[in-house]
N, C-alpha and C positions, 0 to 999 in steps of 0.2 A: 504494500500500500504506500502511495506517495506521502512524503513528509510535507507538512505545511511549512513554508519558509517565510520567516520574518527577517528584519534587518540583522539581528544577532546571528541567526542561523546562516544567513547569506555570508557573513564574515567567516563563520566556521567552514563553509563550503569552499570559500576562496583560499583558505589555509590548509585545505585537505588535499591529500594525494589521491583520494578516491575519484572515480568518474561519476559525474552527476548529470542527469537529464532533467532539465527544469522546464515546466510548463507555466507560461505566463498567461493568465486567463481572467475573465470577469463573469459574474453571474448573468449579466444581461446579454452576453455574447453567445449567439446561437451556434456558430461554428465551434466555440469552446465546448459547448454542451455535447456536440456531435463527437468531438475528439475524446472527451473525458473517459468514457468506458474503455476505449481502446488503450489509452494511456495507463489506466488502472490495470488492465489485463497484462500489458507489457511489463509493468512493475512486478507483477506476480510471477512472470515467466523468466525474467532475466535477473539472475542472482549476482552477477559480477558488476553491476552498476547500481547506483542509488537514484531514486526518482523523487522529485520534489515539485511542489506547486506554489506559485506566487499569485495571490489574489490581488489583482491590480487596483481594486477598489480600496483595499486596506493598505497596500504597500506600493503605491505608485512610484515612490522614491526609488525602490529597487529597480523597477522597470526603466525609469529614466536613467539611472546610473548604467544600466546594461544596454541602453539604446534601443529598447523595445518600442516600436512604432505601430504595430498591428497585433491584433489578438485573433486566435491564439498564436503565440510564438514559442517554439521549443528551442532550447539552447543546450548543447552538450558541453560541459566544462570539465577540465582536469587541471590540477596544479595552477589554479587561478588563470587559466587560459581557455578562451572559447575555441572549441574544436569544430563545431558546426552549429548552424542556425537554420530554422525553417519556420515560415509563417503560414497559417491557414490550416483548415481541417484536413485530416487524412483518415482513410479507413485503416483497419488494423494491419493489413498486408503492407500497405505503403509505409506506415509508421515503423513496422519491424524492418523493412528493407532499408529505410533511412537510418535507423539506429545501427543496424549491422554494418552498413557501408561506411559508417563514421567511427566505429570503435576499433 
């Protein structure tokens, strides 16, 4: 299950050597709602990466700092570096392909 990310947790992620896949979303965003179950399923299937979610209504500052301009946006991070970014809804197959091609 994805971890809810607040500013303190985001700092922990930046200082972590683990790979994180972060979903920037908002409750009013229909494409975010379409992506959510696929993101949750991926988090249950992939054990070698961590999954997190940033609610842009609560933590817009994190999105601004990360340069998020559209929702949903997924960012893969490791060692405080962005490895990949993708905006827009995806089905599960496309999501898994995107993740696997960037790990």
